[in-house]
N, C-alpha and C positions, 0 to 999 in steps of 0.2 A: 459590619461597620455600625458603631453606636449612633443612635438617633438622639438628638437633643431637642428640648422644647424650651422656648422663651415666651413668657407671658408679659404683655405690656397692657396695663390698665390705666385709666385716668379719665378726667372729665371731658366733655365735648369741647372741641377746639384746641386741645392741648398739642395737636400735631402728631397724634398717635399714628394715623394712617400714613402720612407722608414720611415720617421718620422710620416707621416699621418697614415700609417698602424698601427704603434705601438701605437700612441696616440688614434686612434679609438678603438683598442682592449682594451686599458686601461680604456676607458670611456664607453665601451659597445655600441659604435655607429657603424653604417654601414659605411664602407670606400668606397668611389667612386673615382677611379683614372680616371679622365677625359682624361688625356694624353694618357692612354692606348686605349681609344675609338678612338681617332684620329690616333693613330698608326695602329689600326686595319683597319681603312678605307684606310690608305696609303698602307698597306700590300696587301689589296684586289686589289686595283688599279694596283699595280706593278705586282702582280701574274697573273692578267688577261691581261697583255700586255699593260696597259695604262701608260701614262706619268704623274706622280704626279704633275709636274710643268705646265701641260696644263689643264686649268680650264675645258674646254669642255670634255676632257677625263675623268676627275674626276666626273663631274656632270652627265654625261651620265650613269655612273655605279651606282649611288646612289640608284635608284629604285630596283636594283637587290641584293644589299648588305643585308645580314641577320646577324645582330650582336645581341648577347644576352650576359648578364653577369650572372655568377653564383657565389655562395659563398660556399667555402668548410667548413668543420668543424673548420678549423683554422680561419675562418672569412675572408680569403683573396679573392680578386676579381679575377675571371678567365674570360678571354675574349674568347667567342665562336663565330667563324666565319663559317657560313654555317654548323654548327654541329661539327666543329673541334676546339679543344682547342688550341689556338694560343698564349697562355700566354707567353711561352718561345720565340717563333719566333718573337714577336713584340719588344723584347728587344735587338735584333741585331742592330749593329751600323748603318747599312744602313737604317733601318726603322725609326731611329730618323730623318733622312733627309726627308723621305717620309712624316712623320708627320708634319714637319715644312713647307712642300710645300702645303699640303692639308688644314692645319688648318686656313690659312688666307682667304680661299674661303668662301664668305658669304653663299652660298648655302649649304656648308658642315656644317657650324656652325648652320644654321637654322634647318637643318636636324636632328642634334643631341641635340639641345637645350631642346626640350620637354622631351626627354629621361632622361636627367639629372635632370630637375626640378621635374619630377614626382616622382623620388626617394626621393627627399627632402620633398615632401608632405606626403609620406607614412612612412618614417622612420626618426629617429634622425640620421643625416648624418655628416660625415666629408669629404668634397670634396676638392680635390686639382687640380690646373691647372694654367692657366695664366690670366684668366678673370672671375674667379668664383665670387669674391667679387664685381666686377664692372659690370658684365653682367648677368652671370648665376643665382647667388643668391645675388642680390643687397640688400636684406633685411635679410641677414644672421645674426644670433645672435652674432657672433664674426667673425671678419675678421683679418687674419694674413698675413703679407707680409714677407715671409721667404727668406733670401738671404745669400750670402757669396761672398767673392772675387772671381774673375775669376781664379786666380792662385789656390786657394783652391778647387774650384769646378772642375777644370781640374785634379787636383791631385786625388781627390776622384773618378772621372769618369774613369781615366786611370787605377787606381787600380782595379776597378770593372770589366773593360773589360779584363784586364790581367787574373783575377781570373776566368773569363768565357772562357779563352782560345783564346781570340781574340787578335792577335798581332798587336799593333798600337803604334806609338811613342808619347811621352808626348806632344810635340809641336803641332802635328796634332790635338790631342784632345783639346788642349787649343785654337787653332784657330777655331775649329769647334764650341766650346762653345761661343767664342766671336762673330762668325758669326751668331749663333742662337740668341744671345742676341739682335744683331742689327736687325735681321729679325722680332723678336717677338715685339720689342719696336717700330718699324717703319711701321708695317703692317697697312693697311687702316681700317680693321675691327677688333674691339676688341683688340687693342694692349695691350701688357703687361704693366701695370702700377699699382701703389699702389692705392687702394681705399682710399678716403679721410679719412675715419674712421677706416682704418686698423692699426694694431699695427705691427711695424717693429721688426723682430727678426733676428739678424745677427749671424750666427753660425760659422763664420770664425775661431774663437778661441776656439770653443767648440767641444768636441767629441760627438758621437752619444748619449750616456747616458745623458750627460749634456744638450744637445739640447732637448731631450725628456722631461727632468725634467723642463726645462725652459718653454716649451710649456704647459705641464700639470699644472704647477703653474699658468700660465697666464689664462688658461681655468677656473680653480677653483676660481680664483679671479674675473673673469668677468661674469661667469654664475652661476645661482643658482642651482647647481647640488648636 
């Protein structure tokens, strides 16, 4: 049976993870949240007293990191760090900063690249991140660049954090997203950019259901499923 790969890239807060999970479930594909893997690396470095902004601190800890991924009956990805399920912990706001600090480091990206590619060889996958279509899966069957305005992405992220009980003002969230965009698009290694053959999907004016339907329709049009 043929295995398919779909790459979804885009800026922070564009809804990649939420939509990718739902789309993968609808298609019966394995969902791989690559951002969660980088978050887990950042969490480990911080927990062990390292500074995620110091490359040597991060690289020195890579050999001792034990990261695995499991999938529950719901098909959702759980991140396991040294035997502990950290799926909830990596979604805290400070871990977003850790992820943005460790992700540009070439050694970290090389360390995790084979983990991601091996999953695509073994399963039909839907993988989301910032360099999936350009670096991780350059031969993906379909590449999507998912985006939305900074204002809309900040609104969604602010609402999500408040619902989780994290008190933070809207302007702070908006500035953090703008800063993350700049860091992701200007990093030296695998910067965020649209693959030449990617299809742009802007969800600024779409709600969750409308966005999912737009992606599902695109997949059905482009792939022989």
